[in-house]
TORPANU-945307 format. One line per 10 residues: number of its first residue (from 1); for each residue x, z, y of N, C-alpha, C. Coordinates in steps of 0.001 Angstrom, whole numbers, plus 500000, padded with zeros to 6 digits. Each point is the difference from the previous one (the first is absolute). Example, Ala and Ser with C-alpha at 12.3 -4.5 7.8 and 13.67 -1.06 7.14 Angstrom:
REM residues 2
1	513190 507800 494310 499110 500000 501190 500900 500000 501200  499650 499280 501050 500820 500060 501190 499230 500730 501090
END
This chain:
REM residues 480
1	493445 466967 501055 500757 500765 501000 499604 499516 501391  499902 500893 500984 499598 499563 501339 500932 498925 500543  499424 499026 500704 500777 498962 500657 500298 500482 501413  501253 499972 500396 500329 500550 501306 501160 499230 500611  500015 499951 501318 501094 499333 500697 501263 500859 500010  499825 501304 500103 501183 500842 500181 499743 501411 499490  499831 500147 498703 499875 501343 499436 501380 500423 499531  500629 500846 500773 501306 500549 499654 499989 501496 500266  500722 500732 499178 500062 501454 500164 500437 500346 501409  499329 500998 500572 500369 500475 501328 499252 499333 501126
11	499302 498896 499742 499249 499337 501060 498660 500692 500209  499413 499765 501172 498696 500600 500296 498946 499516 499019  500107 498747 499583 499019 499465 499064 500106 500690 498642  501223 500203 499556 500200 500682 498717 499506 501439 500066  500282 500692 501110 499542 501393 500141 498483 500083 500023  499349 498983 500564 498536 499993 500027 499426 499791 498603  500667 499170 499184 499543 499759 498634 500320 501152 499076  501239 500470 500100 500513 501007 499070 500636 501128 500802  499189 500894 500570 500540 501033 500896 500977 500958 499333  499976 500094 498662 500893 500928 499305 500908 499275 499010
21	500387 498771 500322 500911 499265 499130 501273 500812 499785  500419 500124 498744 501171 500809 499671 499659 501427 499628  498710 500342 500021 499600 501370 499678 500347 500375 498560  500540 501203 499827 500027 500682 498708 500064 501483 500296  499624 500815 499010 499835 501419 500257 501052 500880 499356  499720 501286 500017 500959 500988 499524 499529 500782 498803  499018 499480 499262 499510 500690 498810 500264 499136 498774  499809 500587 498825 500175 499249 498769 498998 498853 499898  498892 500089 500720 498960 498984 499901 500200 498839 500963  500812 500156 501045 500145 498903 500964 501439 499781 500458
31	500966 500489 499227 501393 499735 500345 500331 498529 499710  501160 499577 500452 500454 498627 499770 500720 499955 498657  499457 499238 499036 500565 499912 498658 500615 498617 499822  501324 499943 499886 500718 498733 499972 500646 499799 498638  499619 498975 499247 500629 499748 498701 501438 499509 500172  500913 500539 499185 501401 499553 500020 500634 500419 498679  499973 499106 499027 500494 500298 498653 501466 499590 499918  500891 500938 500290 501436 499697 500050 500772 501307 500059  501307 499886 500014 500851 501168 500236 500307 500043 501488  499433 500970 500661 500133 500113 501454 501341 500606 500370
41	500728 499327 500883 501262 500554 500491 499939 500334 501488  499046 499400 500701 499877 500262 501441 498567 499737 500419  499489 500842 500884 498647 499835 500535 500063 500283 501494  499426 499093 500788 500044 500149 501457 498596 499815 500578  499611 500917 500863 498735 499903 500737 500352 499940 501483  499434 499019 500697 500310 499850 501421 498759 499549 500756  500010 500278 501281 498930 499491 500846 500196 498504 500183  498963 499234 499666 500091 498546 500092 499845 499513 501434  499425 500821 500861 499804 499623 501398 501263 500287 500802  500241 499199 501018 501145 500240 500880 499696 501055 501054
51	498739 500412 500098 499631 501020 500974 500497 501375 499551  500445 500849 500926 500432 501350 499617 498858 500782 499361  500332 500781 498991 498999 500818 499336 500641 500928 498997  499230 500952 499495 500470 500915 498966 499878 499349 498631  500945 500268 499129 499781 499801 498573 499599 501366 499475  498729 500134 499627 499436 501322 499747 499056 499916 498805  500472 500440 498842 499246 499902 498763 499970 501344 499285  499040 500162 499120 499968 501180 499131 501110 499928 498961  500324 498790 499544 501128 499874 499089 499858 498869 499005  500955 499948 499080 500111 498931 499008 500232 500621 498627
61	499320 499458 498991 500237 500402 498618 500239 498746 499160  500785 500145 498940 500270 498909 499071 499332 500308 498673  499454 498960 499354 499288 500190 498747 500509 499021 498940  499916 500448 498746 500292 499169 498847 499003 500357 498916  499233 499015 499534 498979 500230 498974 499032 501111 500411  499589 499974 501276 499020 500944 500564 500501 501442 500048  501266 500181 499872 500599 501330 500087 501128 499970 501026  500402 501180 500507 501124 500003 500940 501248 499374 499383  500644 499113 500744 501248 499411 499524 501079 501078 499906  500945 499803 499103 501082 500971 499820 501049 499796 501096
71	499968 500911 500948 500871 499907 501166 500785 501291 500134  501308 499861 500177 500825 501171 500303 500339 499965 501488  499583 501063 500710 500259 500034 501438 501484 499851 500316  500860 500530 499124 501436 499912 500237 500512 498566 499914  499204 499107 499406 500399 498600 499852 499591 499165 501211  499243 500591 500917 499455 499245 501122 500809 500201 501275  500129 498949 500755 500487 500063 501376 498806 499687 500888  499668 500914 500884 498803 499871 500828 500418 499904 501458  499468 498993 500691 500335 499808 501412 498739 499629 500772  500010 500283 501293 498951 499495 500875 500572 499798 501390
81	499294 499210 500810 500566 499568 501280 500190 501138 500977  499200 501037 499913 500146 501167 500880 499265 501170 499376  500369 501196 500422 499348 501216 499519 499200 500618 501139  498862 500506 499675 499160 500680 500980 500204 501495 499835  500699 500664 500933 500324 501424 499833 498780 500875 499762  498860 499653 500623 498807 500822 499845 499523 500056 498553  500297 498949 499226 499556 499987 498609 500756 501020 499163  501245 500269 500370 500812 501001 499303 500054 499726 498503  500095 498722 499637 500080 499614 498605 501096 498955 499818  500698 500038 498882 500958 498935 499720 499248 498719 499671
91	500643 498836 500062 499323 498767 499592 499445 500127 498584  498790 499495 499805 499324 500184 498724 500517 499052 498935  500095 500500 498759 500334 499159 498865 498761 499376 499401  499974 499846 498665 498872 499332 499351 499454 500821 498838  500173 501323 500067 499456 500861 498954 498946 500963 500532  499939 500203 501319 499010 500885 500607 499525 499390 501310  498753 500323 500360 499433 499502 501248 500226 501029 501100  501197 499989 500579 500331 500975 501044 499990 499396 501394  499775 498712 500120 499837 499394 501314 501193 499213 500488  499731 498871 500642 501013 499171 500660 499599 499916 501469
101	500924 500310 500903 499649 500011 501423 501244 499699 500826  500065 498805 500569 501086 499657 500907 499570 500281 501433  500912 499766 500924 499648 499991 501408 499258 498714 500328  499395 499953 501163 499344 498778 500458 501066 499043 500482  500129 498873 499316 501074 499062 500312 499658 498623 499456  500679 498992 500491 499841 498651 499468 500746 499902 498670  499348 499384 499017 500658 499772 498711 500227 501245 499172  499168 501023 500143 500172 501231 499220 499968 499680 498508  500864 500674 499223 500072 499710 498565 500394 501232 499203  499724 499949 498696 500397 501002 498998 500379 499248 498747
111	501011 500480 499276 500355 499336 498745 500681 500960 499043  499954 499636 498720 500752 500711 498982 500827 498997 499209  501111 500474 499476 500787 499228 499046 500238 500871 498775  499911 499388 498821 500267 500699 498740 501285 499441 499409  500945 500879 499714 501293 499549 499478 499859 499358 498620  499133 500570 499160 499871 499500 498632 498766 499130 499793  499077 499983 500945 498771 499232 499865 498898 500797 499330  498753 499727 500394 498842 500723 499474 499005 498988 499423  499767 499992 498689 498982 499109 499431 498604 500434 500470  499265 499093 500623 498670 500312 500508 499071 498815 499753
121	498715 500214 500200 499067 498876 500048 499039 500098 501185  500094 501099 500768 499164 500153 501189 500727 500792 501079  499761 499605 501237 500398 500792 501169 498718 500441 500683  499825 501296 500164 498819 500553 500676 500418 500516 501361  499363 499489 501049 500295 500417 501373 498773 500709 500555  500182 501248 500429 498908 500820 500516 500117 500101 501517  498960 499594 500685 499948 500102 501446 499702 501436 500410  500133 500304 501271 499385 501237 500484 498513 499921 499709  499388 501069 499475 498589 499912 499616 499041 500238 501152  500515 500158 501225 499128 500317 501131 499894 498800 500943
131	499436 500235 501183 499797 498931 500962 501281 499382 500517  501143 500660 499804 501283 499452 500442 500540 498953 499036  499269 499741 498919 500432 498973 499062 500050 498614 500609  499384 499808 501173 500053 498702 500667 501434 499630 500376  500902 500969 500004 501404 499698 500294 500635 499071 498963  499391 499937 498831 500647 499292 498882 499284 498711 499622  499372 499354 500971 499323 498743 499717 500961 498818 499948  501207 500169 500512 500923 498875 500127 501300 500321 499266  499952 499898 498671 501147 500367 499172 500484 498818 499167  501311 500006 499757 500609 499087 499033 500744 500851 498974
141	499753 499732 498713 500611 500780 498925 500759 499035 499093  501291 500253 499833 500870 499103 499245 500682 500772 498876  500100 499379 498827 500644 500623 498834 501132 499106 499498  501054 500655 499448 501140 499310 499397 500125 500425 498542  500369 499073 499134 500234 500344 498594 501487 500144 499713  500346 500210 498714 501398 500263 499638 500894 498779 500176  499413 498819 500159 500791 498785 500238 500195 499722 501493  499495 500888 500825 500120 499808 501437 498944 499084 500581  499042 499585 499178 498933 499125 500480 498932 500837 500716  499489 499485 501081 498994 500758 500751 498701 499223 500106
151	498914 500735 500162 498678 499419 500174 499207 500870 500962  499252 499355 500888 499128 500728 500917 498715 500338 499253  499762 501274 499788 498813 500447 499273 498759 500046 500895  500221 500182 501281 498862 500180 500921 500475 499670 501405  499238 499175 500706 500276 499711 501411 498662 499741 500677  499489 501007 500677 498639 499925 500533 499884 499059 501192  501111 499533 500556 499944 499051 501107 500217 498562 499548  500204 499787 498723 500289 498651 499508 498713 499179 499874  500147 498673 500045 498857 499116 499811 499441 500152 498595  500882 500220 499022 499534 500162 498621 499095 501210 499853
161	500351 501100 500650 499188 501215 499902 498628 499765 500635  499977 499373 501154 498732 499696 500653 499164 499078 499121  500637 498971 499451 499285 499044 499168 499422 500682 498756  500799 500881 499367 499538 500686 498802 498852 500965 500322  500062 500661 501149 498912 500894 500408 498706 499225 500182  500082 498858 500693 498808 499174 500194 499480 499449 498672  500907 499680 499088 499581 499492 498684 499233 501073 499225  500475 501233 500062 499299 501103 499325 498606 500201 500590  499898 499930 501333 498698 500170 500645 499074 498849 499627  500551 498784 500007 499209 498826 499669 499419 500089 498587
171	500732 500649 499101 499522 500165 498629 498631 500674 499976  499745 500879 500972 498735 500738 500034 498957 499328 500891  500426 499496 501154 498985 499508 500948 499629 498546 499739  500991 499158 499673 499735 498624 499611 499118 499227 500965  499512 498852 499544 498988 499226 500696 500343 499612 501421  498958 499901 500814 500171 499494 501355 500825 500924 500877  499931 501280 499736 500754 500944 500839 501482 499688 499929  500502 499639 498819 501431 499798 499843 500470 498644 500515  499058 499113 500370 500389 498654 500386 499802 499723 501486  499624 501017 500759 499719 499776 501414 501278 499702 500767
181	499835 499236 501103 501111 499725 500903 500133 501161 500984  501180 500573 500083 500247 501106 500915 500989 499515 501051  499510 499862 501239 500862 499479 501064 499961 500889 501246  499476 501228 499849 499978 500929 501127 499905 501422 499471  500321 500960 500858 499900 501411 499614 498547 500358 499699  499066 499440 500779 498577 500289 499776 499562 499520 498619  500442 498809 499607 499650 499500 498669 500674 500840 498907  501203 500463 500281 500698 500847 499022 499256 501310 499793  499500 500581 501093 499217 501236 499885 498720 499759 499194  499363 498868 500253 498772 499697 499277 500286 499788 498520
191	501130 499374 499678 500380 499813 498593 500160 501347 499307  500656 500939 500674 500171 501340 499406 498646 500660 499766  499116 499920 501000 498666 500594 499855 499249 499379 498826  500075 498688 499882 499304 499316 498911 500612 500349 498646  501325 500084 499940 500675 500329 498739 499626 501403 499531  500022 500973 500920 499633 501367 499630 498527 500066 499614  499159 499244 500703 498588 499962 499638 499794 499463 498592  500766 498978 499622 499903 499451 498657 500422 501055 498967  501057 500742 500273 500438 501061 499079 498924 501067 499849  499348 500358 501105 498953 501030 499920 498826 499524 499152
201	499688 498693 500056 498930 499458 499149 500364 500143 498532  501265 499708 499676 500443 500131 498608 499916 501455 499537  500334 500925 500896 499914 501426 499656 498553 500389 499735  499112 499602 500876 498584 500357 499850 499422 499477 498687  500516 498857 499551 499517 499423 498743 500781 500504 498798  500986 500866 500240 500799 500538 498904 500930 498983 499379  500431 498999 500784 500802 498905 499466 501457 500027 500454  500396 500996 500772 501389 500054 500476 500806 500961 499152  501088 499526 499426 500934 500839 499247 501415 499625 500432  500748 500959 500479 501331 499691 500514 501037 500934 499391
211	501185 499470 499782 501140 500803 499572 500645 500621 501232  500974 500869 499765 500712 500623 501126 500692 498933 500844  500613 499004 499355 500704 498951 500744 499021 499170 500825  498865 499654 499413 499015 499210 500733 499418 500775 501171  499856 501335 499821 499440 500793 501097 500895 499936 501232  501311 499966 499821 500884 499934 501162 499765 498714 500786  499673 498914 499296 499679 498755 500702 498689 500140 500764  498974 500553 499356 498717 500175 500668 500107 500994 501154  500847 501015 499841 500166 501006 501057 500587 499394 501264  500675 498858 499883 500533 499332 501185 498882 499592 500959
221	498783 499861 499490 498844 499621 500826 499472 501142 500850  500307 501241 499628 499370 501166 500622 500918 500646 501024  499511 500267 501202 500835 500660 501011 500425 501402 499557  501211 500383 500347 500461 501369 499756 500355 500713 501304  499810 499320 501108 500166 500645 501303 499018 499364 500969  499669 500723 501036 499009 499533 500963 500693 499541 501269  499648 498792 500438 500544 499463 501237 498913 499838 501047  500291 499162 500991 499079 499824 501120 499067 498807 499825  500317 499117 499030 499213 498785 499842 498855 500209 499007  498929 499214 500127 498916 500058 499006 500540 499688 498608
231	499535 500733 499020 500462 499779 498638 501269 500733 499648  500558 500779 500942 501239 500731 499718 499751 501276 499197  498750 500405 499876 499667 501160 499191 499088 499588 498849  499626 500968 499184 499086 499708 498897 498621 499673 500543  499378 498974 499432 498674 499587 500461 499270 499314 498863  498683 499988 500081 499183 499253 499065 500323 500270 498543  500278 498925 499260 500244 500096 498561 501331 500666 499666  500870 500201 501009 501284 500670 499734 499793 501337 499306  498955 500728 500391 499801 501358 499495 499788 500012 498489  499173 499077 499511 499748 499973 498561 501238 499536 499235
241	500702 498993 500512 501186 499503 499294 501076 501082 499941  500193 500732 501103 500982 501083 499985 499569 501103 499039  498737 500397 500043 499513 501041 499083 500212 499579 498553  499701 498751 499701 500183 499499 498632 501477 500051 499600  500873 499516 500882 501427 499999 499670 500549 501388 499753  499590 500972 500814 500502 501366 499851 499427 500677 498762  498717 499797 499736 499402 500588 498796 500603 499373 498742  500305 498709 500051 500622 499331 498858 501388 500558 499723  500698 500420 501048 501320 500606 499811 499901 501277 499179  499027 500835 500327 499820 501243 499241 499620 499694 498563
251	499173 498995 499800 499618 499606 498650 501226 499553 499199  500910 499243 500626 501184 499487 499304 501027 501083 499738  500163 500919 500960 501087 500970 499905 499603 501286 500708  499570 500987 499232 499484 501241 500583 501086 500848 500642  501295 499667 499769 501071 500772 500640 499961 499865 501514  499453 498913 500493 500174 499666 501405 498903 500532 500910  498818 500238 499460 498850 500366 500828 499792 498970 501109  500477 498794 499778 499875 498840 500883 500999 500058 501156  500192 498845 500621 500910 499899 501140 499267 500015 501325  498940 500782 500099 499158 499978 501198 500766 500421 501248
261	501020 500836 499867 500697 500481 501193 500727 498872 500729  500277 498895 499299 500611 498849 500656 499096 499435 501095  498706 500337 499941 499037 499489 500970 499661 501028 501069  500884 500974 500188 499742 501079 500958 499750 499476 501410  500625 498893 500359 499870 499499 501372 498661 499311 500265  499289 499619 498953 498649 499448 500206 498928 500973 499516  500405 501030 499269 499080 501065 499592 500355 501251 500803  499914 499869 501317 500532 501020 500906 498936 500910 500593  498828 500041 499374 498949 500910 500466 499138 500412 498812  499308 501110 500141 499107 500433 498923 498892 498967 499786
271	499542 499364 501079 498954 498989 499860 500485 498828 499163  501250 499598 500174 500529 498862 499240 500224 500383 498534  500450 501211 499747 500119 500453 498616 498641 500011 499315  499007 500491 500705 498645 500045 499429 499446 498590 499806  500347 499088 500919 499550 498607 499851 500590 499380 498734  501275 500272 499739 500620 499476 498781 499343 500581 498764  499723 501305 500037 499460 500661 498818 498599 499501 499649  499272 499481 500989 498683 499439 499729 500096 498894 498961  501127 499263 500020 500153 498861 499095 500494 500396 498608  500366 501270 499808 500567 500396 498710 499016 499808 498847
281	498733 500311 500228 499025 499877 498914 499864 498541 499557  499983 499087 500967 499900 498583 499651 501277 499541 499288  501145 500497 500463 501271 499610 499387 500119 500523 498574  499652 501261 499784 500130 500563 498656 498966 499414 499045  498840 499622 500511 499019 499331 499151 500555 498663 499521  500675 499285 500893 500598 498716 499621 501124 500192 498994  500740 501098 500124 501116 500275 499090 499547 500615 498684  498781 500547 499982 499515 500659 498799 500623 501356 499764  500335 500708 501080 500620 501320 499896 499025 501069 500494  500278 501277 499695 499208 501078 500607 500148 499972 501519
291	499077 500621 500733 500085 500031 501467 501296 500652 500485  500475 499549 501141 501212 500541 500611 499687 500481 501407  500877 500832 500518 499862 500443 501384 501377 500208 500604  499982 500191 501330 501229 500157 500753 500341 501484 500080  501221 500360 499610 500468 501377 500130 501312 499977 500771  500502 501176 500314 501171 500081 500880 501200 499245 499448  500183 500002 498689 501164 499359 499411 499768 498542 499626  498848 499439 500331 499751 498611 499685 498575 499784 499541  499835 499221 498949 498684 499734 499421 499989 500560 498591  498895 500617 499633 499909 500681 498708 498614 499785 499418
301	499901 500093 498673 498675 499984 499387 499200 501195 500523  498750 499774 500320 499207 500993 500713 499880 501310 499237  499985 499958 498701 499821 501224 499221 501292 500458 499336  501143 499448 500443 501244 500233 499276 500339 501482 499876  500000 500725 501129 500393 501404 499953 499032 500809 499139  498709 499726 500131 499019 500749 499213 500127 499661 498511  500290 498733 499691 500205 499624 498597 501213 500698 499398  500956 500355 500863 501245 500629 499523 499881 501514 499864  498861 500588 500351 499881 501464 500023 500383 500649 498666  499543 499493 498845 500424 500645 498743 501520 499997 499821
311	500658 498888 500337 501457 499936 499916 500649 500955 500990  499463 500037 501230 500554 500898 501014 499913 501446 499527  498854 500366 499451 499797 501372 499534 501026 500373 498929  500212 499109 499037 500992 500286 498956 501397 500084 500593  500320 499108 500930 501340 499995 500597 500236 501265 500823  498972 500446 500737 500136 501221 500806 500208 501214 499103  499255 500085 498911 500186 501114 499059 501432 499995 499452  500485 498814 499637 501358 499889 499470 501021 500377 501065  499803 499531 501222 500931 500311 501085 500040 501495 500286  498834 500638 500050 499955 501440 500272 500778 500771 498942
321	499838 499607 498733 500724 500676 498925 501498 499769 500079  500412 498767 500279 501429 499695 500050 500694 500683 501182  499310 500100 501146 500618 500636 501161 499962 501520 499920  499018 500547 499292 499926 501463 499885 501234 500557 499290  500630 499185 499160 501189 500470 499275 501165 500273 500936  499964 499433 501220 501063 500266 500971 499439 500683 501246  498836 500653 499841 499432 500822 501064 499376 499235 501151  499585 498738 499777 499407 499190 501062 498512 499780 499732  499224 499939 501086 498551 499835 499895 499581 498782 500812  499438 498960 499372 499494 498856 500767 498707 500358 500715
331	499872 499550 501249 498813 500242 500818 499368 498668 500398  498695 499982 500120 499281 498821 500463 500425 499700 501447  500181 498697 500331 500563 499646 501301 499254 498847 500664  500190 499879 501301 499599 498867 500821 498591 499487 499707  499864 498683 499731 498671 499416 499840 499222 500598 498852  500689 500379 498921 499306 500614 498868 499447 501364 500391  500759 500762 500781 499540 501291 500505 498868 499799 501003  500131 498996 500854 498959 499720 500987 498673 499699 499314  500021 499168 498967 498771 499691 499277 499400 501231 499353  500853 500817 499385 499508 501191 499307 499342 500977 500962
341	500599 500226 501166 499495 500995 500942 498828 499452 500798  500119 498770 500489 498967 499465 500893 498788 499471 499250  500229 499349 498846 498906 499304 499326 499727 500508 498589  500854 500876 499493 499798 500511 498654 500303 498990 498918  500707 498921 500342 500368 498964 499042 501143 499174 500594  500660 499224 499178 501051 499133 500512 499400 498965 500945  500741 499647 501034 499499 499055 500995 499740 498638 499375  498898 499391 500387 499629 498699 499436 501015 498925 500354  500658 500119 501155 500944 498969 500419 501455 500397 499740  500228 501090 499276 501374 500392 499694 500488 499220 498777
351	501334 499879 499879 500531 499211 498891 501159 500674 499282  500234 501281 500298 501034 500722 499259 499645 501486 499955  500735 500739 499191 499742 501427 499841 501238 500751 500480  499816 500854 501031 501114 500620 500715 500210 501446 499572  501275 500368 499829 500371 501340 499526 501190 500520 500801  499937 501285 500380 501126 500706 500607 500729 500834 498943  501317 500106 500148 500770 501031 499298 500954 500603 501018  499946 501321 500172 500821 500686 500994 501326 500424 499386  501104 499629 500695 501354 500315 499529 500692 500853 501053  500462 501158 499601 500674 500902 500938 501503 499737 499997
361	500566 499885 501205 501443 499744 500137 500434 500399 501401  501258 500455 500118 500516 500462 501288 500461 498866 500901  500233 498825 499425 500519 498874 500781 499339 498715 499526  500122 498969 500824 499426 498714 499619 500699 499430 498776  501323 500205 499917 500727 499552 498810 499519 500756 498761  499744 501298 500180 499493 500793 498880 498627 499524 499563  499161 499632 500979 498679 499456 499681 500124 498700 499216  500904 499120 500450 500189 498721 499308 500438 500222 498553  500875 500984 499793 500460 500282 498636 498869 500585 499158  499182 500862 500574 498867 500557 499252 498998 498908 499630
371	499840 499053 500903 499098 498876 499710 500555 499170 498837  501295 499757 500021 500615 499263 498884 499844 500770 498698  500158 501322 500060 499834 500825 498798 498574 499881 499471  499010 500031 500908 498609 499868 499577 499784 498657 499302  500554 498944 500565 499844 498683 499381 500685 499943 498633  501138 500671 499873 500683 500019 498691 499160 500738 498959  499369 501082 500429 499124 500741 499086 498857 499103 499536  499402 499284 500945 498891 499120 499638 500462 498902 499043  501122 499387 500300 500496 498924 499141 500335 500503 498607  500518 501233 499917 500306 500556 498679 498734 500287 499200
381	498860 500092 500698 498715 500219 499336 499208 498702 499818  500655 498873 500198 499370 498712 499721 499371 499297 501182  500144 500553 501208 499424 499358 501175 500909 498892 500512  499409 498956 500540 500740 499011 500778 499891 500390 501465  501121 499909 500720 500035 500416 501409 500495 498825 500834  499213 499600 500983 500338 498880 500883 500064 500534 501425  501207 500079 500563 500181 500541 501340 499445 499037 501043  499551 500558 501116 499454 499185 501085 501021 499882 501127  501080 499304 499711 501005 499721 501021 500531 501248 500667  499976 500004 501327 500569 501104 500781 499045 501184 500112
391	498786 499864 499494 499006 501068 500140 500091 500986 498830  499383 501161 500178 500121 501070 499011 498809 500063 499051  499468 498856 499665 498965 499941 498976 500419 499009 498921  499335 500070 498874 500305 499124 498876 498718 499723 499232  499938 498832 499391 498911 499702 499073 500463 500382 498608  499159 500717 499286 500362 500445 498655 498883 499628 499031  500365 499678 498769 499014 499695 498966 500566 500357 498639  499103 500326 499076 500425 500535 498713 499871 498991 498874  499144 498999 500175 499820 498973 498978 500475 498671 500559  500356 499084 499099 500554 498727 500446 499080 499299 500992
401	498715 500005 499735 499035 499388 500906 499051 501052 500563  500486 501237 500073 499161 501088 500457 499834 500011 501506  499038 500802 500450 499729 500122 501420 501196 500654 500700  500258 499578 501228 501090 500567 500783 499467 501103 500918  500722 501103 500062 499719 501078 500941 500998 499914 501144  499554 500310 501208 500872 499970 501178 500465 501433 500269  501236 500300 499656 500537 501361 500052 500833 500195 501257  499569 500908 500870 500671 500271 501271 500731 501338 499927  501292 499976 500293 500774 501236 500042 499867 500645 501382  499699 501288 500025 499906 500793 501231 501233 500902 500049
411	500685 500027 501126 501197 500833 500152 499634 501303 500721  500123 501103 499290 499826 501344 500571 501391 500538 500305  500350 500062 501300 501352 500444 500370 500083 501494 500276  498912 500721 499692 499981 501448 500218 499351 500402 501299  499913 499039 500949 499359 500281 501286 498733 499159 500169  500099 498711 499670 498865 499080 500086 500040 499073 498786  498955 499219 499861 499957 498983 498940 500014 498622 500648  500689 499074 499338 500114 498632 500498 499399 499035 498981  499202 499043 500519 499494 498945 499116 499617 498793 500841  499669 498909 499312 499603 498777 500703 498586 500146 500549
421	499853 499558 501259 498684 500056 500624 499595 498592 500432  499404 499838 501198 499510 498705 500417 501135 498973 499988  499682 498811 499415 500955 498895 499887 501341 500465 499422  499918 500921 499061 501149 500506 499246 501017 500733 500868  499587 500443 501203 500919 500809 500817 500267 501320 499273  501231 500501 500109 500444 501207 499309 499978 501133 501009  499061 500937 499854 499931 501083 500980 499565 501306 499361  500116 501062 500796 499816 501351 499465 498610 500535 500284  499640 501035 499215 498738 500721 500160 500146 501360 499320  499032 500891 500134 500146 501327 499401 500234 499934 498493
431	500995 500730 499537 500344 499935 498579 498933 500635 499107  499214 500946 500563 498990 500643 499171 498911 499010 499563  499900 498869 500690 499032 498995 499587 500290 499473 498595  501230 500142 499544 500394 499451 498704 500362 501078 498981  499952 501270 500442 500416 501082 499105 498824 500703 499343  498837 499983 500645 498815 500630 499403 499021 498913 499596  499474 500124 498791 499128 498939 499503 498926 500583 499090  499029 499168 499706 498864 500399 499177 499599 498837 499115  499292 500265 498902 499545 498903 499141 498957 499142 500716  500019 498724 499681 499015 499081 500570 499675 498944 498944
441	498813 499439 500088 499622 498925 499081 499375 498876 500807  500452 498759 499763 499433 498835 500653 499804 498923 498944  498782 499562 499831 499663 498984 498987 500521 500374 498619  499934 501298 499680 500430 500464 498683 501488 500211 499864  500779 499707 501041 501457 500213 499979 500271 501411 500516  500621 500817 499169 500254 501396 500371 501467 500197 500352  500233 500584 501189 501368 500358 500388 499926 501030 501125  501082 500202 500699 500045 500976 501087 499962 499283 501349  499515 500708 501023 500000 499488 501376 500323 501145 500942  500537 499679 501142 500365 501007 500990 498795 500810 500444
451	500239 501294 500192 498948 500844 500579 499766 499654 501469  500903 499227 500573 499892 499591 501410 499714 498505 500093  499250 499481 499043 499753 498552 499940 499377 499467 501286  499001 500696 500535 499330 499509 501201 500955 499932 501185  500883 501002 500125 500957 499980 501103 500973 498836 499843  500459 499770 498773 500909 498882 499778 499311 498676 500306  498763 499816 499537 499300 498736 500198 499755 499731 501484  499695 501036 500778 499830 499816 501441 501314 499575 500643  501124 500590 499542 501309 499633 500531 500363 498566 499614  499670 499611 498775 500386 498669 499506 499095 498902 500550
461	498682 500229 500016 499065 498930 500342 499318 500188 501346  500366 501068 500724 499463 500207 501330 498703 500776 500000  499516 500362 501196 498795 500842 500100 498750 499319 499439  500017 498677 499864 498842 499304 499443 500111 499750 498513  500783 500840 499308 500260 499740 498583 498742 500059 499130  498949 500646 500480 498767 500087 499220 499155 498721 500096  500370 499100 500900 499262 498742 500153 500720 498887 499240  499374 499382 499019 500669 498946 499224 500461 498840 500886  501216 499526 499778 500561 498855 500716 500902 499252 499033  499479 498970 499416 500732 499242 498986 501316 499458 500528
471	500053 499679 501281 501182 499331 500547 500939 500960 500722  499830 501294 499778 500899 500964 500635 501433 499790 499504  500962 500044 500933 501423 499927 499637 500292 498751 499155  499448 498868 500440 500178 498743 499273 501469 499594 500002  500384 499115 499116 501421 499653 499850 500523 499130 501140  499098 499439 500818 500449 499267 501175 499028 500320 501144  500413 499804 501234 499151 500374 501150 498690 499223 500000  498907 500715 500285 498678 499395 500076 499359 500310 501337  499314 499015 500550 499178 500221 501182 498623 500475 499541  499341 500758 500842 498652 500468 499671 499031 498826 499973
END
């Protein structure tokens, strides 16, 4: 372990060594997984720092034997230090990830109490999955059992947490790097550079293998925001280590498509995204996986969508038949339509298959009810339907591990049609764009598409829609 005069959380020396100490993400691959084998009666999450700040998380889930713990919402008392009116959500429980968001204040906290107790063996804490996840670097998480005994499960500002993080890093870097004397910020920066360089050597030789828990320790070495000082952004060997960590996440858990969005503040330009992607081939070679690439929703296997074409084709045929029974016609949409019209094939950098279904209703409430009816019809025909929060699209799939289709409901109110456009904004356009259609085939997938496809694509992707732009409408702001 490094020898130091004053390595303590929050100091300039510590920030130079571990710029992202306390990092964890908001996906299944990089969330905070805390073991706690007991009957939980109370759980409290609070900001460990005395500085004012938001308590802002994606949420908390409880697990027992790798399955959701048996929790009755009616048995829970949920409290938090303040409510943020803009969130328009009640305090979150522990059965769904609906978000925790207090006001900016000193000592912000959230907690639950269970009247009867919940047998668990894990607490999973999900951060915001975007660049705002830096708000949650300074957390303390405490649990109580049925005897009233409490234990701190996580405290990112504690000496123990810092010591354990350094111990995990030392396990990989070892040798002289771990034994250097650090007595200045400059030496601390050099230690970080040397440690990351050692990790990159292990990757190049195919000798680095890390679990999800170990990755969080290594991720403490990598910047997640850019400051004014040298070394505050990604540099040198950081690129390969980050690429390896993100590709390894997809390998471990394909649900997540990696936690790359947590690095939005250092991947803030198309040039930086492309710089990261250069390292993907080296990272995937070290992992022994097929090649990966960067897509709008994260990181994906490079041929994933094309490999899924036979499944997509069968699912589309099934969907068309099931919806025809209630007079509905699925139409090719968004990126899938763009690929078909502009390139005659699905886009190489796309990662999902988009479908429109037009629902006629006189009111927004009527539209919502028709959408629910459509989902009930699908579920009665064996489809699984996963709603996308407040938006009017859903992921649907017909087999347990089958490909997911992205189904977008279009509201035809009799005068205009409404659907999601840029950055999921809900706006209107001519209804005839969705009422007249023709057969189309893309990569052997046969379905219907709007007779006004070109007009829609120009409206959705702008006058330059015929020019390929992989980073168009990216999930976070990018500089040119």
